[in-house]
C-alpha positions in Angstrom: 0.2 16.2 -14.3 -2.8 14.8 -16.2 -3.5 11.4 -17.8 -5.7 10.3 -20.6 -6.6 6.6 -21.1 -9.2 5.0 -23.3 -12.5 6.4 -22.2 -10.9 8.0 -19.2 -9.5 11.4 -18.4 -7.7 12.0 -15.1 -6.9 15.5 -13.9 -4.5 16.4 -11.1 -6.3 19.6 -10.1 -8.6 21.2 -7.6 -12.2 20.3 -8.7 -13.5 23.7 -8.0 -11.0 25.2 -10.5 -11.8 22.8 -13.4 -15.4 21.6 -12.9 -17.0 24.2 -15.0 -14.7 23.3 -17.9 -15.7 19.6 -17.6 -19.4 20.6 -17.8 -18.7 22.5 -21.0 -16.6 19.9 -22.7 -18.6 16.8 -21.8 -22.3 16.0 -22.2 -24.5 13.4 -20.5 -22.7 13.7 -17.2 -23.5 12.0 -13.9 -21.4 13.2 -11.0 -20.5 10.4 -8.6 -18.5 10.8 -5.5 -17.8 10.0 -1.9 -16.7 13.6 -1.0 -14.6 14.6 2.1 -17.0 14.6 5.0 -15.7 17.8 6.7 -15.1 16.0 10.0 -11.4 16.4 10.3 -10.0 13.4 8.4 -6.2 13.6 7.9 -5.5 14.0 4.3 -2.1 15.0 2.9 -3.0 18.5 1.7 -6.7 19.0 1.9 -8.0 20.5 5.2 -11.2 18.7 6.1 -12.5 21.5 8.3 -14.3 24.0 6.2 -16.9 26.3 7.6 -20.2 24.4 7.4 -22.0 26.9 5.2 -19.1 27.1 2.8 -18.8 23.2 2.7 -22.4 22.6 1.7 -22.3 25.5 -0.8 -19.3 23.8 -2.4 -21.0 20.4 -2.6 -24.2 22.0 -4.0 -22.1 23.7 -6.8 -20.6 20.3 -7.8 -23.6 18.0 -7.4 -26.5 20.4 -8.0 -26.0 21.2 -11.7 -26.2 17.7 -13.2 -27.6 14.4 -12.3 -25.5 13.1 -9.4 -24.9 10.4 -6.9 -23.6 11.4 -3.4 -22.3 9.1 -0.8 -22.4 10.7 2.7 -23.8 10.3 6.2 -27.7 10.8 6.3 -27.8 14.1 8.1 -25.3 15.6 5.7 -27.5 14.4 2.7 -30.5 16.1 4.3 -28.6 19.3 4.5 -27.3 19.0 1.0 -30.8 18.3 -0.3 -31.9 21.6 1.3 -29.0 23.5 -0.2 -29.6 22.1 -3.7 -33.4 22.6 -3.4 -34.3 19.1 -4.4 -34.9 15.6 -3.1 -33.1 12.4 -4.2 -34.9 10.1 -6.6 -33.8 7.0 -4.5 -31.6 6.4 -1.5 -29.6 3.3 -0.8 -28.2 2.4 2.6 -24.6 1.1 2.7 -24.1 -0.7 6.0 -20.8 -2.1 7.5 -19.4 -3.4 10.7 -16.8 -1.0 12.2 -15.4 0.1 15.6 -17.0 3.5 15.3 -20.5 4.7 16.4 -21.4 5.2 12.7 -22.3 1.9 11.0 -23.7 3.1 7.7 -23.7 5.8 5.0 -26.5 6.6 2.5 -26.1 6.9 -1.3 -28.5 9.5 -2.7 -29.4 9.6 -6.4 -30.3 13.1 -7.5 -32.1 13.6 -10.9 -31.3 10.1 -12.0 -33.3 6.9 -11.4 -31.1 3.8 -10.8 -32.0 0.6 -12.5 -31.7 -2.1 -9.8 -32.3 -4.8 -12.3 -29.0 -4.0 -14.0 -26.9 -5.5 -11.3 -27.7 -9.0 -10.0 -27.0 -10.5 -6.6 -27.1 -14.1 -5.3 -30.5 -15.4 -4.4 -31.0 -15.4 -0.6 -32.6 -18.8 -0.5 -31.2 -21.0 -3.4 -33.0 -24.1 -1.8 -36.5 -22.5 -2.4 -38.3 -24.4 -5.3 -39.2 -21.2 -7.0 -35.6 -20.0 -6.9 -34.3 -23.4 -8.1 -36.7 -23.0 -11.1 -35.3 -19.6 -11.9 -31.7 -20.9 -11.7 -32.7 -23.8 -14.0 -34.1 -21.2 -16.4 -30.6 -19.5 -16.5 -31.3 -16.6 -14.2 -28.1 -15.4 -12.4 -29.6 -13.8 -9.3 -32.1 -11.4 -7.8 -32.1 -7.6 -8.7 -30.0 -5.4 -6.4 -31.7 -4.2 -3.2 -31.5 -0.8 -1.6 -29.6 -2.2 1.4 -25.9 -3.1 0.8 -24.0 -4.9 3.6 -20.4 -4.5 2.3 -17.3 -4.2 4.5 -15.2 -1.1 4.5 -11.6 -1.2 3.2 -9.6 -1.9 6.3 -6.0 -1.0 7.0 -5.1 -4.7 6.8 -7.0 -5.2 3.5 -4.8 -6.5 0.6 -5.9 -3.7 -1.7 -5.6 -0.9 0.8 -3.7 2.1 -0.5 -2.2 5.2 1.2 -5.5 7.0 1.0 -7.2 7.2 4.4 -10.8 6.8 3.1 -10.6 4.3 0.3 -14.0 3.2 -1.0 -14.8 -0.5 -1.5 -14.8 -1.5 -5.1 -18.0 -3.4 -4.7 -19.9 -0.4 -3.6 -18.7 1.7 -6.5 -19.4 -1.1 -9.0 -23.0 -1.4 -7.7 -23.5 2.4 -8.0 -22.0 2.6 -11.5 -23.8 -0.6 -12.6 -27.3 0.7 -11.9 -26.7 4.1 -13.7 -27.5 4.6 -17.4 -24.6 2.9 -19.4 -24.1 5.8 -21.8 -23.4 8.4 -19.2 -20.0 10.0 -18.5 -19.2 9.4 -14.9 -17.4 12.4 -13.2 -15.8 12.1 -9.8 -14.6 15.5 -8.5 -13.0 13.9 -5.4 -11.3 10.9 -7.1 -9.1 10.0 -4.1 -7.6 6.5 -4.6 -9.5 6.0 -7.8 -12.0 3.4 -6.9 -14.8 5.1 -9.0 -12.5 5.0 -12.0 -11.6 1.4 -11.4 -15.3 0.5 -11.3 -15.8 2.4 -14.6 -12.8 0.7 -16.2 -14.1 -2.8 -15.2 -17.6 -2.0 -16.4 -16.6 -0.3 -19.6 -17.9 3.2 -18.7 -16.5 6.6 -19.6 -14.9 8.4 -16.7 -13.4 11.7 -15.7 -11.6 11.9 -12.4 -10.3 14.9 -10.5 -7.9 14.8 -7.6 -5.9 17.7 -6.2 -3.3 15.7 -4.2 -0.4 14.6 -6.4 0.3 11.5 -4.3 -3.3 10.3 -4.3 -3.5 11.1 -8.0 -0.6 8.8 -8.7 -2.2 6.0 -6.7 -5.5 6.5 -8.6 -3.8 6.7 -12.0 -1.9 3.4 -11.4 -5.0 1.6 -10.2 -7.2 2.7 -13.1 -4.4 2.1 -15.6 -4.1 -1.5 -14.4 -7.9 -2.0 -14.4 -8.0 -0.6 -17.9 -5.2 -2.9 -19.2 -6.8 -5.9 -17.5 -10.1 -5.1 -19.2 -8.3 -4.7 -22.6 -6.7 -8.1 -22.1 -10.1 -9.7 -21.3 -11.6 -8.1 -24.4 -8.8 -9.5 -26.6 -9.4 -13.0 -25.2 -13.1 -12.9 -25.7 
């Protein structure tokens, strides 16, 4: 069960089975994903309890061959850097308020330098005379910082799906937005499809891989809707 939309290919498969084919059939790839954390989350079919050495070997095989962006807890990113034998170009901290001991994740950019000027955010002090002057000159905001305070997708959120670890769209749009615009974004752990939705809304090429048929259908529907909305906006412009 696969799906092909404009500038978008979705594969219902185990990423370890098809990843090498993706590398051979696509160029200018950046792998972007929030992978399973190997801490016992309850997915439909995937067992989130691999042996630690096997887990990091798997991640290194997926993220180590091409430029990549990995969202994970800091200590896991340190271990992954050792496994891949390279350090990230930049690291962003994504912080959020939750009822758990962990209050942030890091976003590591390997072999690719993000352009923080490509995504703008509201000025912190719009009453400052210098900021008012910039606004009067037509500037829309400050460049993105490396500290993102963005809420997680809660169970009561309006856009929450059946996936237990759904990523916030704002986080993924920030990530995709500061990457080179001509890259093909590949998410080997597509989940509920938030990376693909971000790509659809930003007009980026996307390849998504998800092994669970139920999650795949959720992702396919979300990305299809985002693609159709984007088409409608293009027609209106």
